[in-house]
Structures are given as C-alpha cells and as structure tokens.
C-alpha positions in Angstrom: 130.1 48.3 -51.1 129.8 44.5 -51.0 130.5 44.5 -47.3 127.7 46.9 -46.4 125.2 45.2 -48.8 125.7 42.0 -46.8 124.2 43.7 -43.8 126.7 42.0 -41.5 124.3 39.1 -41.2 125.8 36.3 -43.4 125.0 37.7 -46.7 121.4 39.0 -46.5 119.2 41.6 -45.0 118.6 40.5 -41.4 114.9 41.1 -41.5 114.4 38.6 -44.3 114.6 35.9 -41.7 111.5 37.4 -40.1 109.6 37.3 -43.4 110.5 33.6 -43.7 109.2 33.0 -40.2 106.0 34.9 -40.9 105.1 33.5 -44.3 106.5 30.0 -44.5 104.0 27.1 -44.0 106.4 25.4 -41.6 106.3 28.4 -39.3 103.5 31.0 -38.7 102.0 30.8 -42.3 100.6 34.3 -42.0 101.0 35.1 -45.7 97.6 36.9 -45.9 98.7 39.4 -43.2 102.3 40.1 -44.1 102.7 39.2 -47.8 102.4 42.9 -48.8 105.2 44.7 -50.7 104.8 47.9 -48.7 105.3 46.3 -45.3 108.4 44.3 -46.5 110.1 47.2 -48.3 109.5 49.7 -45.4 110.8 47.4 -42.7 113.7 46.2 -44.8 114.9 49.7 -45.6 114.4 50.9 -42.1 116.4 48.1 -40.4 119.2 48.4 -43.0 119.5 52.2 -42.7 119.0 52.7 -39.0 122.6 51.6 -38.2 124.0 53.7 -41.0 122.6 56.9 -39.5 123.9 55.9 -36.1 127.4 55.1 -37.5 128.1 58.7 -38.6 127.6 60.0 -35.1 130.3 57.8 -33.6 133.1 58.3 -36.1 134.9 60.4 -33.4 135.0 57.4 -31.2 135.5 54.4 -33.5 137.1 55.6 -36.8 139.6 58.5 -36.1 141.4 57.3 -33.0 144.5 55.3 -34.2 144.0 52.8 -31.4 140.9 51.6 -33.2 142.7 49.1 -35.5 140.0 46.8 -37.0 142.2 43.7 -37.8 139.7 42.5 -40.4 140.3 45.7 -42.4 144.0 44.9 -42.5 143.4 41.5 -44.1 141.3 43.2 -46.8 144.1 45.7 -47.5 146.7 42.9 -47.6 144.6 41.1 -50.2 144.2 44.2 -52.3 147.9 44.9 -52.2 148.6 41.3 -53.2 146.3 41.5 -56.2 147.0 45.0 -57.4 150.5 46.2 -56.4 153.8 45.3 -58.1 156.0 44.8 -55.0 159.2 43.6 -56.8 161.3 40.6 -55.7 162.8 41.6 -52.4 163.7 38.8 -50.2 162.0 38.3 -46.8 163.8 35.7 -44.6 164.9 33.9 -47.8 161.5 34.1 -49.5 161.2 36.2 -52.7 157.9 35.0 -54.0 155.3 37.7 -54.6 152.2 37.9 -52.5 150.1 37.4 -55.6 151.8 34.2 -56.5 151.7 33.1 -52.8 148.0 33.8 -52.8 147.4 31.7 -55.9 149.4 28.7 -54.6 147.5 28.7 -51.3 144.2 29.2 -53.0 144.7 26.4 -55.5 146.0 24.1 -52.9 143.1 24.6 -50.6 140.6 24.4 -53.5 141.7 20.8 -54.2 142.4 19.8 -50.6 138.9 20.8 -49.4 137.4 18.1 -51.6 138.7 15.6 -49.0 137.1 16.9 -45.8 134.2 18.3 -47.7 133.2 15.3 -49.7 135.7 12.4 -50.3 137.0 11.7 -46.7 134.6 13.6 -44.4 136.2 12.1 -41.2 138.9 14.7 -41.7 136.3 17.3 -40.9 134.9 15.8 -37.7 138.0 13.9 -36.7 136.4 12.5 -33.5 138.9 9.7 -33.3 138.6 9.2 -29.6 134.9 8.2 -30.1 135.9 5.6 -32.7 137.3 3.5 -29.8 133.8 3.1 -28.2 131.1 4.8 -30.4 128.2 3.9 -28.0 129.9 5.1 -24.8 127.6 7.9 -23.7 130.0 9.7 -21.3 132.9 9.5 -23.8 130.7 11.1 -26.4 129.5 13.8 -24.0 133.0 14.8 -23.0 135.0 14.2 -26.2 132.5 14.3 -29.0 133.2 16.8 -31.7 129.6 16.9 -33.1 127.3 16.9 -30.1 129.8 16.7 -27.2 132.0 19.2 -25.4 134.9 18.5 -27.8 137.8 17.4 -25.5 140.1 16.4 -28.3 143.7 17.6 -29.0 143.4 16.9 -32.7 139.7 17.4 -33.6 139.8 18.4 -37.3 141.8 18.8 -40.5 139.2 21.1 -42.0 140.1 24.8 -42.5 136.3 25.5 -42.7 136.0 24.4 -39.1 139.2 26.1 -37.9 138.1 29.5 -39.0 134.3 29.0 -38.7 134.0 31.3 -35.7 137.4 33.0 -35.3 139.9 33.5 -38.1 143.1 32.4 -36.4 145.3 34.9 -38.2 143.1 38.0 -38.3 142.3 37.7 -34.5 145.3 38.9 -32.3 146.7 35.9 -30.4 145.8 37.4 -27.0 142.2 37.6 -28.2 142.2 34.0 -29.3 143.8 32.9 -26.0 141.1 34.7 -24.0 138.4 33.2 -26.1 139.9 29.7 -26.0 140.6 29.7 -22.3 137.1 31.1 -21.6 135.5 28.4 -23.8 137.5 25.6 -22.1 136.8 26.8 -18.6 133.1 27.3 -19.4 132.8 23.9 -20.9 134.5 21.8 -18.3 134.1 23.9 -15.2 130.6 25.1 -15.6 128.6 23.2 -18.3 129.9 19.7 -17.4 129.1 20.1 -13.7 125.7 21.5 -14.5 125.0 18.6 -16.8 126.3 15.7 -14.7 124.6 17.1 -11.5 121.3 17.3 -13.5 120.7 20.9 -12.6 117.5 22.1 -14.3 116.9 18.5 -15.5 119.6 19.0 -18.1 120.8 15.4 -18.0 117.7 14.3 -19.9 118.7 16.3 -22.9 121.9 16.5 -25.1 124.6 18.5 -23.4 125.3 20.9 -26.3 122.3 22.0 -28.4 120.3 25.2 -29.0 117.1 23.3 -29.3 114.4 23.8 -26.7 112.8 20.7 -25.2 109.5 19.7 -23.5 109.1 17.4 -20.4 109.1 14.3 -22.6 112.6 15.0 -24.0 111.3 15.9 -27.4 111.8 19.2 -29.3 109.4 21.8 -28.0 106.2 21.8 -30.1 105.5 25.6 -30.2 102.3 25.2 -32.1 100.7 23.8 -28.9 101.1 27.1 -27.1 99.8 29.3 -29.8 96.3 30.2 -30.9 95.1 30.6 -34.5 96.4 34.2 -34.6 99.9 33.1 -33.6 99.6 34.6 -30.1 100.2 32.9 -26.8 97.6 30.5 -25.5 97.8 30.1 -21.7 95.4 27.2 -21.6 97.4 25.3 -24.2 100.7 26.1 -22.3 99.4 24.9 -19.0 98.2 21.7 -20.6 101.5 21.0 -22.3 104.9 21.8 -20.8 107.3 24.5 -19.8 110.3 24.8 -22.1 113.6 23.2 -21.0 117.1 24.4 -22.1 120.1 22.2 -22.5 123.1 22.7 -20.2 125.1 24.5 -22.9 122.2 26.7 -23.9 121.3 27.8 -20.4 124.9 28.5 -19.4 125.3 30.5 -22.6 122.6 32.9 -21.5 124.3 33.4 -18.1 127.5 34.5 -19.9 125.6 36.5 -22.5 124.2 38.6 -19.6 127.7 38.8 -18.1 129.3 39.8 -21.4 127.0 42.8 -21.9 127.9 44.6 -18.6 131.5 43.3 -18.7 132.0 45.0 -22.1 130.7 48.4 -20.8 132.7 48.3 -17.6 135.9 47.1 -19.3 135.7 49.8 -22.0 135.0 52.5 -19.3 138.1 51.4 -17.4 140.6 50.8 -20.2 139.4 53.1 -23.0 138.1 56.1 -21.2 140.7 58.5 -22.8 139.5 57.7 -26.3 135.9 58.1 -25.2 136.7 61.5 -23.6 138.4 62.7 -26.8 135.3 61.8 -28.8 133.0 63.6 -26.4 135.3 66.7 -26.5 135.0 66.7 -30.3 131.3 66.1 -30.1 130.9 69.0 -27.7 132.7 71.3 -30.1 130.7 69.7 -33.0 133.9 69.3 -34.8 135.8 66.6 -36.5 137.7 64.4 -34.2 140.6 64.4 -36.6 141.7 67.5 -34.8 142.1 65.4 -31.6 144.4 62.9 -33.4 147.6 63.7 -35.2 148.6 60.3 -36.6 149.5 60.0 -40.3 146.1 58.7 -41.4 144.2 61.7 -39.9 146.7 64.2 -41.3 146.3 62.8 -44.8 142.5 62.6 -44.6 142.3 66.3 -43.7 142.8 66.9 -47.4 139.2 65.8 -48.0 135.9 67.4 -47.1 134.2 65.7 -44.2 130.7 64.4 -44.4 128.4 66.8 -42.4 126.7 65.3 -39.4 123.3 66.2 -40.7 123.7 63.9 -43.7 123.8 60.9 -41.4 121.0 62.4 -39.2 118.8 62.7 -42.3 119.3 59.0 -43.1 118.5 58.1 -39.5 115.3 60.2 -39.6 114.2 58.6 -42.9 114.9 55.1 -41.6 112.9 55.9 -38.4 109.9 57.2 -40.4 110.0 54.1 -42.6 110.0 51.9 -39.6 107.2 53.7 -37.8 105.0 53.5 -40.9 105.8 49.8 -41.4 105.0 48.7 -37.8 102.0 51.0 -37.3 100.1 50.7 -40.6 100.3 46.8 -40.6 99.0 44.6 -37.8 102.3 43.7 -36.2 101.6 44.5 -32.5 105.0 46.3 -32.4 104.7 49.8 -30.7 106.5 52.9 -32.1 108.4 53.2 -28.9 110.2 49.9 -29.8 112.0 51.7 -32.6 112.8 54.6 -30.4 114.2 52.1 -27.9 116.3 50.4 -30.6 117.9 53.7 -31.6 118.7 54.6 -27.9 120.1 51.1 -27.3 122.3 51.5 -30.3 123.6 54.9 -29.4 124.4 53.7 -25.8 126.0 50.4 -26.7 127.7 50.9 -30.1 130.7 52.8 -28.6 131.8 50.0 -26.1 130.8 47.2 -28.5 132.6 49.0 -31.4 135.8 49.4 -29.4 135.9 45.7 -28.5 135.4 44.9 -32.2 138.0 47.4 -33.3 140.7 46.2 -30.9 140.0 42.4 -30.8 138.0 41.6 -34.0 135.3 40.2 -31.7 131.8 41.5 -32.4 129.6 41.7 -29.3 125.9 41.7 -30.4 122.9 42.6 -28.4 120.4 40.2 -30.0 119.9 38.3 -26.7 119.4 41.3 -24.6 117.0 42.8 -27.2 114.7 39.8 -27.3 115.0 39.5 -23.5 113.9 43.1 -23.0 111.3 42.7 -25.7 109.9 39.6 -24.0 109.3 41.6 -20.8 108.0 44.7 -22.6 105.7 43.1 -25.2 104.3 39.9 -23.7 102.3 37.2 -25.6 103.0 38.6 -29.1 105.8 36.6 -30.9 105.5 38.6 -34.1 106.1 41.9 -32.2 109.0 40.3 -30.4 110.5 39.3 -33.8 110.4 42.9 -35.0 111.6 44.3 -31.6 114.6 42.0 -31.8 115.3 43.0 -35.4 115.3 46.7 -34.6 117.0 46.3 -31.3 119.8 44.2 -32.7 120.4 45.3 -36.2 120.8 49.0 -35.5 123.8 48.4 -33.4 125.2 45.5 -35.5 124.8 47.5 -38.7 126.4 50.6 -37.1 129.5 48.7 -36.1 129.8 47.1 -39.6 129.4 50.5 -41.3 132.0 52.0 -39.0 134.5 49.2 -39.8 134.1 50.0 -43.5 134.6 53.7 -42.8 137.9 52.7 -41.1 138.8 50.8 -44.2 138.2 53.9 -46.3 140.2 55.9 -43.7 143.2 53.5 -44.2 142.9 53.6 -48.0 142.4 57.4 -48.1 139.1 57.3 -49.8 137.2 60.6 -49.7 134.5 60.5 -46.9 131.8 61.8 -49.3 132.6 59.1 -51.8 132.4 56.5 -49.0 129.0 58.0 -47.9 127.6 57.7 -51.4 129.0 54.2 -52.0 127.8 52.8 -48.7 124.3 54.4 -49.1 123.7 53.1 -52.6 125.1 49.6 -51.8 122.9 49.3 -48.7 119.7 50.2 -50.6 120.5 48.0 -53.6 121.5 45.1 -51.3 118.2 45.5 -49.4 116.1 45.2 -52.5 118.2 42.2 -53.8 117.9 40.4 -50.5 114.2 41.1 -50.4 113.6 40.0 -54.0 115.5 36.7 -53.6 113.6 36.0 -50.4 110.2 36.7 -52.0 111.0 34.5 -55.0 112.2 31.6 -52.8 109.2 31.6 -50.6 106.9 31.7 -53.6 108.6 29.2 -55.9 110.5 26.7 -53.9 108.3 23.8 -53.0 107.9 23.1 -49.3 110.5 25.7 -48.5 111.7 25.9 -44.9 110.4 22.4 -44.1 112.8 20.0 -42.4 112.0 17.5 -45.2 112.6 19.9 -48.1 114.2 17.7 -50.8 116.8 20.2 -51.9 117.8 21.1 -48.3 116.3 24.6 -48.3 115.4 24.1 -44.6 115.8 27.7 -43.4 118.0 26.8 -40.4 118.5 30.5 -39.4 114.8 31.2 -39.7 113.9 28.1 -37.6 116.0 29.5 -34.8 114.2 32.8 -35.1 110.9 30.9 -35.0 111.7 29.1 -31.8 113.1 32.3 -30.2 110.0 34.2 -31.1 107.8 31.7 -29.3 110.1 31.3 -26.3 110.8 35.0 -25.8 107.7 36.6 -27.4 104.9 34.1 -26.7 105.9 32.3 -23.5 108.1 35.2 -22.4 111.2 35.5 -20.2 109.0 36.1 -17.1 107.9 32.5 -17.1 111.6 31.3 -17.5 113.8 33.9 -15.7 111.3 35.6 -13.4 111.4 35.3 -9.6 110.9 31.7 -8.5 111.2 30.4 -12.0 113.6 27.6 -13.1 116.2 29.7 -14.8 116.1 32.8 -12.5 119.7 32.1 -11.1 121.1 32.8 -14.6 120.3 36.5 -14.1 123.3 36.7 -11.7 125.3 36.9 -14.9 124.6 40.6 -15.0 126.3 41.0 -11.6 129.2 38.9 -12.4 129.8 40.8 -15.6 129.7 44.1 -13.9 132.2 43.2 -11.1 134.7 40.9 -12.7 136.7 43.3 -14.9 137.3 45.6 -11.9 139.9 43.5 -10.0 141.8 42.7 -13.2 142.0 46.4 -14.0 143.6 47.3 -10.6 145.9 44.3 -10.8 147.3 45.5 -14.1 147.7 49.0 -12.6 149.6 47.5 -9.6 151.6 45.1 -11.8 151.7 46.5 -15.3 154.1 43.8 -16.6 152.1 40.9 -15.2 150.7 38.3 -17.6 147.3 39.3 -16.3 147.5 42.4 -18.4 146.4 40.3 -21.3 143.2 39.1 -19.6 140.2 40.6 -21.5 137.1 39.6 -19.5 134.6 40.4 -22.2 136.4 38.0 -24.5 136.5 35.3 -21.9 132.7 35.5 -21.8 132.5 35.9 -25.5 134.0 32.5 -26.1 131.5 30.8 -23.8 128.6 32.5 -25.6 129.4 30.6 -28.7 129.5 27.2 -27.0 126.0 26.1 -27.9 125.6 24.6 -30.5 129.4 24.8 -31.0 132.0 23.4 -28.6 135.6 23.6 -27.5 136.8 22.4 -31.0 135.8 25.7 -32.6 137.9 27.7 -30.1 140.8 25.3 -29.5 141.7 24.9 -33.2 142.0 28.7 -34.0 143.9 29.2 -30.8 146.5 26.6 -31.8 146.9 28.0 -35.3 146.9 31.5 -34.0 149.7 30.6 -31.6 151.8 29.3 -34.6 151.2 32.3 -36.8 150.4 35.3 -34.5 152.9 34.4 -31.7 155.7 32.1 -32.9 156.1 33.1 -36.5 155.3 36.8 -35.8 158.0 37.0 -33.1 160.7 35.1 -35.0 160.0 36.1 -38.6 158.0 39.3 -38.4 158.8 40.6 -41.9 157.5 37.3 -43.4 154.4 37.5 -41.2 153.7 41.1 -42.3 154.1 40.2 -46.0 152.3 36.8 -46.2 150.1 36.1 -43.1 146.9 38.0 -44.1 147.3 36.9 -47.7 147.5 33.3 -46.5 144.3 33.4 -44.5 142.4 35.1 -47.3 143.6 32.6 -49.8 142.6 29.6 -47.6 139.1 31.1 -47.0 138.6 31.8 -50.7 139.7 28.3 -51.6 137.2 26.8 -49.2 134.4 29.0 -50.4 134.9 28.3 -54.1 135.5 24.6 -53.6 132.3 24.3 -51.4 130.3 26.0 -54.2 131.6 23.6 -56.8 131.0 20.6 -54.5 127.5 21.6 -53.7 126.4 22.0 -57.3 128.4 19.1 -58.7 127.7 16.3 -56.2 125.4 17.5 -53.4 122.5 19.4 -55.0 121.6 16.2 -56.9 123.0 13.7 -54.4 126.0 11.6 -55.5 127.0 9.8 -52.3 130.3 8.2 -51.4 129.4 5.5 -48.9 132.5 4.2 -47.3 134.1 4.0 -43.8 135.9 7.4 -44.1 132.5 9.2 -44.7 130.6 7.2 -42.1 132.8 6.6 -39.0 132.5 10.1 -37.6 128.7 9.9 -37.7 128.4 6.5 -35.9 127.3 6.2 -32.4 126.5 8.7 -29.6 128.5 11.6 -30.8 126.2 12.0 -33.8 123.0 10.9 -32.1 123.4 13.2 -29.1 122.9 10.5 -26.5 121.7 11.8 -23.1 123.1 10.9 -19.7 119.7 10.0 -18.2 116.7 8.4 -20.0 113.2 9.7 -19.7 111.4 7.9 -16.9 108.8 5.2 -17.7 106.0 7.6 -17.2 107.1 9.5 -20.2 107.8 12.8 -18.4 110.7 14.1 -16.4 
C-alpha cells in the first residue's frame, strides 16, 4: 500500500510537480487559472489511476511468467523475513547470527557512520581527491571532477548515499550493473568528451555535465523572455533573444534516450517473444495466464479467486473520464486525444518496459518521448505540454510499479482481490495526501520554489519541469531537432537503437556460451541516459560493490549471500534515510555549520564551479 501511494515518483503524486510550476511565483504564477480544487483533484486522480487500470490487463505478461523476477520485490521479502520470522540459529559458512540481528547491526552502524559524509567530514561524500592536486585546472576538473566533471576517479566516494543513489548494487544483478557501468563509461569518454573538446554544438562554452539550458551568452536560459503574459510562446521575443543551447552531456543523453526506446522494443521482441506469445494466447482465450505457467507460485495462487478484467477496465474508464473533464473544463489547451494517446502509448510500451524492469530492475521511462511527441503535436503551449507529458509518462510508469507490487503479492500468496482493494484504496488516499501537502506548501511557505528560499524549499524537481515545459512546449522540438536545426543529428539515435540489438542476438545464437550473451543493449543505453547531471561515479561505484557482492561473494558463499545480502542493502539504505532526517532537522534546517578543511576541500575550484573549456568571446555572445 505504501509503495503504490508513492506513485513511483519519489514519494508524491507526479502531477503535483505540475501544480507547483503553474502556481508558484517563481514559475508561471497562474494561480487565478489553476488554483481550483476541482481541476487539481480530477487531474491528480486521473493520472494516478490510469496506470492502475492498464496494469490489470498485462498481468499475463508481467506477473504470472516465472521469468519475470522483479529483484526489488526479493529485497522487500528478505526484509520482511528478517523482521518477522524466527529462523533459528543454523550456521551459514560459519555465521549463525540471525538476519534480524544482522539488520540491526548494519542499520545502527550506517546510522552513525553517515554523520561523517553527511555532515562532519563531507569530503568523504565527494571524494574528488584528484582535483585537490590542482583545484583550478580546468581540464582536470572536466575529466576527473566528481561534482561537475565526467568522474574519472577509481575511488570517488565513501558515501553509501551516492553508491546506491541510482542503482542499488545488491538488488541489481551484476550483469545489469556491468552493462550500465560499461555503457556509462563508454558514453562519457568515447562520446561526450569528444563532443565537448571538439566544441560540437558550441558545447565547450558551457559545463560538460549539466541539465541546465543556456543562452548564447553562456547564462542559464531566461525562459520568461520567450513567453507572453498568458504563458505562451512569443516568437518576437524568441527571435530577439537566443536559441537554447544544451550541454554536451545533456545533448548526448537525448541521443541515447531515443536509442533506448527502440532498443528496448527490439530486444524484448527478440529475446522474450515466447513469454509475450503465452500472454497473448491467454488474452485470446480471455483466461488467466496461470494456466500457461505451472511453476509453484502459480499453482498455489490458483487457490484464490482472480480479479476479473472488467474491474481494472472500470478503473481505467473512470480515470479517463476524470482526465477528460479536468483538461476540457479548465483552460489548459490540452486536447482530449492527448489522454487517448497516453493510454495507447502505455498499452504498447508497458510490456517491453515492464519486462526489462522485471528482469534487470532497470525502469525505462517514456517521459522524454512523451514531451518530444507532445512538443510536435501541441506547439507553443507549455501548460498543455506539461499535462501531455504527465499523462503520457505516468500511465506507463504507474502501470509498471503497480505490476511490480502485484508480483510481490504473487510471491507472498496474497489473495488477488485483497491486493486490488489494498492498492486502490492506497492510491486514492495517497493522491489526496500528496495534493493536500502540495496545496498547503504553496499557500503557507514564504517564497516557496524560489532559488533564494531561506529554508531550501527550492522545488528542484518542479524547476526542471518548468524549463522542460518551455523548451519542449513553448519553443518546441521542431526548432531544436527539426530538419536543418542544430540538434537534428541526435534523431539518429532512433536508428541506432533499432539496429544495434540485432547483431548481438544472432551472435548469441551462433555462440551461446560467448561472453557477449551478457550484453544487454537497452541497459548500455540506460546507463548513458543518467549521465546528465550525474556522471561515471554513480555507475562505477555500484558496479564495484555489485561485483563484490553479486559476483564474488555470491559465487563463493552463495548460502551467506542468500541469507544476508538483501538484508544488508536494506539496512544500509534505512540507516542513511533515518540518519539524513535527523541531520536535516538537527543541524541543517536551522544552519549549524562546521567550517573546516574536510567540509570545504571538495567544493574548492573548478570541479564545484563548473569551469568551461572556452570563455565567452569579448562580444558577449558565442
């Protein structure tokens, strides 16, 4: 219930970011138009429930097949067993400590340790020791910097919060971490670095790794200069200002996002077509896919009554109606067909995306392709683009998250109808809680979402939404990626993604024992897609830790790994989370600073400042 109430979007209903962008004074400040309870409730419930309705249709493909593992579910089960089962004192490779006691030791140890990288000795977090040698060396910071550079550093951090920030090194299978890590390293040093140092698309005038958008003076793009009083695109203002410029990391990221989408579809069609056909056979019979699978979980789950398909279809229909009323009754500029497109996009993509997530724990999201298509379909209307992105992305993302929780219930033998009720209630309650907190914060926190907000309520996620809505919704992809435009070559990513999985498939058929059988092209692209504003550090560290746990320990001491590995990663993550909360309220909310070398050295020089390779010419424009 807690998982689905989070919405799969970092603990909140995804659409609340849009309300922040629409109503905050630092963004569109359109409170008079969109500060209406009906609009917010309808859109929130619609976006939260659309994916739920879609999830029920694909249980045959993503829940019942035993090959759909969902590694994250296994860590949840391991934690539950550690906290609730009496497992005795049997020895495992000489260890007889219970999992519960092991969890508590690791949790307490991490709780106290995190005070050092989190507050007392922050250089342990960004351990950019290479840059301490020459802090003002621009090229050294660009290549080796941990904060704004590419992150070439064999020992970049001692902070678990950074190690598992993007990829939990124990939950992810090692082959997945290796594909992601190798892809990130190759993308950083074989693609991004050459693009930057050769000044392709004028990237050398900006930081190498950043998801900010810049103008021709090297400053952050001032989106207000290309909008009119209604928040819509102003062509005259745009022509008198500047086109947007992307950094090397950000532009290359789009290329590999485009590649990843088609690579995922092609890869799943080649490698998982049998599971897909079984699901379609069950769908054709309009029967439960349990009959197609005879593993122990499906045999045991046959004791329960299945949830009828029409229950999910009713939820989908209600969510669709709510969405139509929300976007049509209020002045959003969002057409009804946008919601229809979102549902179709989800139904087409959730099976291949869900299979990748189920097997590798890597969640492919279609947020970029949704705003890209929306930018072409609805031009000059950033608010409509925001809503199009929300519906186009969240339906698929929510569906995959709901399916993962259905698999958790499948593993734990929870009756499907109980799961249905629990998920539905939690989703609705979570939507109202997220909406209520958001409304209260926007109304009561002074100067909320401003970059100078004294209590650090700067709305970083909403700020990214705001910039994206202007770039994709107002200016539009046609002015950036269209024929003859500066970033048009990035569209070749679609072709690369469609073709590259094919030769690896035939190689593995020809040489089934070759090491190339572990190459997973969508994951190679997936790693590069996280490289801006992140860098190699965030893929290298989990790959090293994953090698130790999920390759070396798992092969040599498998029984120990099975008993303690998932408990270990859960304890470490919980220790960081609780410690961070205490640190925030104890010494950060009302600032109590420790000003000494260990807290300052990492932030000195070009790695922190994001120094650029080329300076803006004397005329002030590139």
